[in-house]
MDAnalysis code that builds the backbone (N, CA, C; Angstrom):
import MDAnalysis as mda
import numpy as np

u = mda.Universe.empty(150, n_residues=50, atom_resindex=np.repeat(np.arange(50), 3), trajectory=True)
u.add_TopologyAttr("name", ["N", "CA", "C"] * 50)
u.add_TopologyAttr("resid", np.arange(1, 51))
u.add_TopologyAttr("resname", ["MET", "HIS", "GLU", "PHE", "GLY", "ASP", "GLY", "PRO", "HIS", "GLY", "LEU", "HIS", "ILE", "ARG", "LEU", "THR", "VAL", "ARG", "PHE", "PRO", "ALA", "ASP", "ALA", "PRO", "GLU", "HIS", "VAL", "PHE", "THR", "GLY", "HIS", "HIS", "TRP", "HIS", "PHE", "VAL", "CYS", "GLU", "PHE", "LEU", "ASP", "ARG", "PRO", "GLU", "ALA", "ALA", "HIS", "ALA", "ALA", "ARG"])
u.atoms.positions = np.array([
    [0.847, -1.168, 0.000],
    [0.000, 0.000, 0.000],
    [0.895, 1.234, 0.000],
    [1.228, 1.732, -1.152],
    [2.089, 2.900, -1.261],
    [1.250, 4.096, -1.688],
    [1.566, 5.257, -1.148],
    [0.870, 6.490, -1.507],
    [1.900, 7.524, -1.926],
    [1.656, 8.165, -3.039],
    [2.497, 9.236, -3.548],
    [1.614, 10.453, -3.774],
    [2.084, 11.616, -3.372],
    [1.292, 12.823, -3.590],
    [2.089, 14.073, -3.306],
    [1.445, 15.186, -3.508],
    [2.057, 16.473, -3.223],
    [1.946, 16.764, -1.735],
    [3.048, 17.176, -1.153],
    [3.066, 17.573, 0.242],
    [3.341, 19.055, 0.347],
    [3.313, 19.599, 1.533],
    [3.520, 21.038, 1.707],
    [4.919, 21.506, 1.284],
    [5.882, 20.589, 1.252],
    [7.256, 20.949, 0.878],
    [7.748, 20.139, -0.318],
    [6.834, 19.605, -1.125],
    [7.214, 18.800, -2.285],
    [6.558, 17.432, -2.231],
    [7.252, 16.457, -2.744],
    [6.724, 15.096, -2.842],
    [6.540, 14.465, -1.465],
    [5.401, 13.833, -1.285],
    [5.120, 13.081, -0.056],
    [4.950, 11.620, -0.447],
    [5.709, 10.736, 0.191],
    [5.633, 9.307, -0.079],
    [5.374, 8.573, 1.223],
    [4.400, 7.696, 1.194],
    [4.119, 6.842, 2.343],
    [4.193, 5.401, 1.865],
    [5.175, 4.671, 2.366],
    [5.380, 3.278, 1.984],
    [4.948, 2.386, 3.143],
    [3.995, 1.529, 2.892],
    [3.521, 0.627, 3.938],
    [3.394, -0.781, 3.374],
    [3.500, -1.738, 4.241],
    [3.350, -3.142, 3.863],
    [2.812, -3.892, 5.078],
    [2.071, -4.932, 4.821],
    [1.530, -5.765, 5.901],
    [2.091, -7.172, 5.769],
    [2.490, -7.731, 6.899],
    [2.967, -9.105, 6.971],
    [2.163, -9.844, 8.024],
    [2.081, -11.156, 7.902],
    [1.453, -11.931, 8.980],
    [2.223, -11.742, 10.282],
    [1.535, -11.761, 11.384],
    [2.159, -11.545, 12.689],
    [3.241, -12.574, 12.991],
    [3.096, -13.767, 12.454],
    [4.075, -14.820, 12.757],
    [5.154, -14.962, 11.677],
    [5.273, -13.966, 10.807],
    [6.318, -14.020, 9.774],
    [7.693, -13.965, 10.436],
    [8.664, -14.706, 9.907],
    [10.009, -14.672, 10.491],
    [10.680, -13.316, 10.274],
    [11.607, -12.988, 11.134],
    [12.277, -11.688, 11.118],
    [12.939, -11.384, 9.776],
    [13.491, -12.391, 9.109],
    [14.180, -12.119, 7.844],
    [13.236, -11.578, 6.769],
    [11.952, -11.864, 6.887],
    [10.981, -11.312, 5.934],
    [10.914, -9.795, 6.088],
    [10.893, -9.308, 7.319],
    [10.835, -7.864, 7.570],
    [12.110, -7.168, 7.102],
    [13.247, -7.707, 7.499],
    [14.509, -7.056, 7.119],
    [14.756, -7.161, 5.622],
    [14.370, -8.270, 5.014],
    [14.517, -8.404, 3.567],
    [13.679, -7.397, 2.810],
    [12.462, -7.167, 3.272],
    [11.604, -6.194, 2.600],
    [12.079, -4.770, 2.854],
    [12.638, -4.524, 4.013],
    [13.229, -3.210, 4.301],
    [14.302, -2.884, 3.257],
    [15.177, -3.830, 2.988],
    [16.234, -3.604, 1.989],
    [15.656, -3.489, 0.582],
    [14.578, -4.184, 0.320],
    [13.897, -4.032, -0.967],
    [13.435, -2.585, -1.139],
    [12.825, -2.012, -0.104],
    [12.407, -0.605, -0.162],
    [13.599, 0.307, -0.413],
    [14.682, 0.087, 0.276],
    [15.870, 0.922, 0.108],
    [16.347, 0.879, -1.342],
    [16.477, -0.306, -1.884],
    [16.963, -0.445, -3.264],
    [15.988, 0.137, -4.275],
    [14.705, -0.072, -4.056],
    [13.703, 0.349, -5.027],
    [13.459, 1.850, -5.018],
    [13.503, 2.472, -3.866],
    [13.068, 3.860, -3.760],
    [14.179, 4.865, -3.488],
    [15.377, 4.432, -3.184],
    [16.437, 5.375, -2.839],
    [16.792, 6.303, -3.994],
    [16.842, 5.776, -5.200],
    [17.275, 6.590, -6.328],
    [16.167, 7.443, -6.932],
    [14.918, 7.198, -6.636],
    [13.822, 7.921, -7.285],
    [13.747, 9.394, -6.913],
    [13.869, 9.770, -5.652],
    [13.872, 11.219, -5.352],
    [15.050, 11.947, -6.012],
    [16.199, 11.317, -6.057],
    [17.348, 11.938, -6.707],
    [17.104, 12.113, -8.199],
    [16.531, 11.124, -8.839],
    [16.240, 11.204, -10.274],
    [15.186, 12.281, -10.554],
    [14.181, 12.360, -9.711],
    [13.141, 13.385, -9.894],
    [13.726, 14.778, -9.715],
    [14.601, 14.943, -8.742],
    [15.219, 16.244, -8.509],
    [16.108, 16.628, -9.688],
    [16.860, 15.665, -10.211],
    [17.750, 15.948, -11.339],
    [16.959, 16.315, -12.596],
    [15.749, 15.805, -12.735],
    [14.937, 16.061, -13.918],
    [14.243, 17.419, -13.868],
    [14.271, 18.088, -12.737],
    [13.588, 19.387, -12.594],
    [14.223, 20.440, -13.437],
])
C-alpha cells in the first residue's frame, strides 16, 4: 500500500506493507532492503529532472 502525492514541501511518499504476525524476522529485514533499493534513487532522479 504505497501512496504518492504532493506535500507542503514537495513530494510526499508513504510506503507501507503488511505481513502476517508470525512471519520470520528475515521477511521484515529483507523487505526493508527491498524498499531501500527500489526507492532510494527515485527522489534523486526526480530532482535531477527538474
